[in-house]
N, C-alpha and C positions, 0 to 999 in steps of 0.2 A: 330495464333498470333506469332509474333516474340519474341525474347528474350527481346528486348527493351521494347516492348508493355506490356509483362507480368510483367517486373520490375516496370514500371510505375503504372500498375494496382494493383500490390501488395503494392507499396508505398502508394497508397491511403488508403489501409487498415492499413498500418503500422502507418500512421498518427493518426488514431483512437486509436491504441494500445498504442502509446506514450501518447496521451491525457489522456487515462484511467490510465496509470502509473502515470503521473504527478499529476493529481487530487486526486488519492488515497494517494500519499505521502503527499500532501498539507493538506488534511483532516485528515488522519490517525496519522501523527506524533503529532500534538498538542493534538488531542483527546486521543492518547495513553498516553501522559504525564499526562493528567487530570485523566485518569483511573488509572494510576500508583499511583498518589498521593491519590486517593480515596481508593485504596486497601491497602495503607500504613497508612491510617487514624486511629487515636486512638479511633474514634467513631465507635464502633463495628458493629452496624447495617449497617453503610455505607460500611465499609470494607468487611463485610460478603456478603452483596448483590452483591458488585462489584466482588468479587471473584467467586461467583456463575455465574454471567453473563459471565465472562472471561472463565470460565471452560466450559460452554455451547457452546459459540461461537468457542472456540478452538477445542471442541470435535465433532462438526458437520461439515461434508465436506462443503467446500466453494460452490460447485455446488449446493448443497441442499439449502444453504442460499440464493443464487441467485434466485432459484425457489420460495422460501418462500417470499422474499421481492417483487418479481415481480407479483406473482399470488395471494397471500393471500388477499391483499386489494380488489381485484376483487371479490373474493369469499365472502368477507364480505359485498359486495354491494357498495363499494366506490373505483372505479378504478382510483386512483389518477394519475397513469402514463398515462392513456388515456387522462386525462385532460392536462397533460404535453405535450403530442403528439399534441394535438389540439392547445395549446397555441403556441408552437414553430413553428408549420406548418403555423399558421395564421400570425405570427409576422415576421419570418425570412425564411419561406419556408423550415424549416428543417424537414426531415422525421424520424420517429422512435426515437425521442429524449427521449421519456419515457423509452424505453428499456435501453438506455445508462445511464440515470439518476439512474434507479433502480440498475443497475450493479455497478455504482459508489458508491452508498450507501452501497451495500453489501460488496464491496471490502474495503471501508473505515472502516466499522465496524469491519470486520474480522481482517484486518491488524493492526487496532488500539489496539485490544486485544492482539495480538502477540507482538507489539511494547511495550505495557504497561509492559509486563513481563520483556522485555529487560531493559527498563528504570528502573523498580523497582530493578532488580539485580544490575544494574550499580550504582544506588544511595546507595544501601545498602552495596555495596562492599567498600565504602570509610570509613575507621576507624573514629569513632566519636572523637577520640583523636585529629585529625587534626583540627576539628572545635573548639574544646575546647582550643587548643593551640593558634589558631588564635584570639579567644576571649580574651585570656590572653594578647596578643600583642596589644589589643585595636582595632581590626578590627571590622567594622560594619557587620551586618548579610548579607547585600547585597554584601559587598566586599568579605566576606568569601565564599559565594555561587559562585560569578563570577570568583574570583581569585584563590580559593583553591579547590573548589569542582567540578565546572562545566566542566573544561578542563579534569579533571581526569575521570569524568563520561563518557564524549565523547569518551576518548580513550578506556575505558573498554567496551563500547557498540559497537564500530565500527566493530569488527569481526562478532558478531552475527547479528548486524543490516545489515551488507553487505550481509550476507546469506539470510535474509528475503527479502531484496530489490531485489536481483537477482531472487529469487523465484517468486516475484511479476511479474517481466518481463514475466516469462513463464506462470503464472497463468492467465494473461490477456486473454489468449486463451479460458478460460472457459466462457467468456462473450458470445460466440457464441451460447451457449445453449439456450439463449432467442433471438437468431437471430440478435445480435449485429454484424455488418459486419466489424470485425477487420481483421488482417492479415490472420490468418488461415481460417476464413470464406471466405475471398476473394479467397484464394487458393482452397477451396472446391468448390466454385461456378465455377471455371475453369474446374473442373472435369466433369461437365456437357457437356463440349466441347471436352471431351476425352483427356484432358490435365492433366496427373497425375504428371509430373515432377515439376510443380510449388509448389505442396504441400511440396515436399522435399527441393525445393529452398527457401521456406519461412524460413526454419531454418537458412539460412545465416543471415537473418535480425536480428534474436534473438542472434546469436553468435556474431555479430558485436556490438549489443546493450549491451550485457553482458560483452564483452571484454572492452568496454569503461568504464563501471561501475567498473569493476575489477581494471583498471588502476587508476581510481579516488579514489577508497577506499585504494588501495596500497599507493598512494600519501598521503592521509590523515593519514594513520598509520605512515608513515615515519615522517611527520611533527609533530606528537605528541610523537615521540620516546624519547624525552628529559625527559619523566617521568620514563624512565627505571632507575633502580638502578645500 
């Protein structure tokens, strides 16, 4: 295969990598915020259970979580992802959709727990005195949250959030353990044709992606720099 053919072949896998990345963020960010509020709840049973779940998810390797979510339903006699495969194949002709769905669920749950801790730290880092001062000035709760608290929280969480998002880009390669044909899996398939260099070439795609994200997060940090004293 020529360099151009290999590039197009890898790009096909990179599309799946980008889709997994995007879906994980879309699902994990709001779920992480919900988990953060649950962990900060004054209702002790809810906050305690939430903290234990977060501890378990953060403590177990993501690869193992992928295996658990994909294989355990089948062991229990209800292979839901086989049904997903059948549905998508019969409706749109898509193959192995169940594998991708299971991986997306695993990634969303895993990263939601990590994001929840970032959200919790960001919210708790804002002094309560600011809310109290805003109430004295006659501001409504919604105004206090959006005009006083929210932007400061966003500024505080951008550095740790950017690290997690960049890690997510690279973690998408773990989806190949259940034979999801993402970028690295595509490169590995080329090794059967005695082509080893595409495996190293695939790193260029990640570098470009991470570089663009780094530029984006640096831009956001500069935009919110007016909070500096």
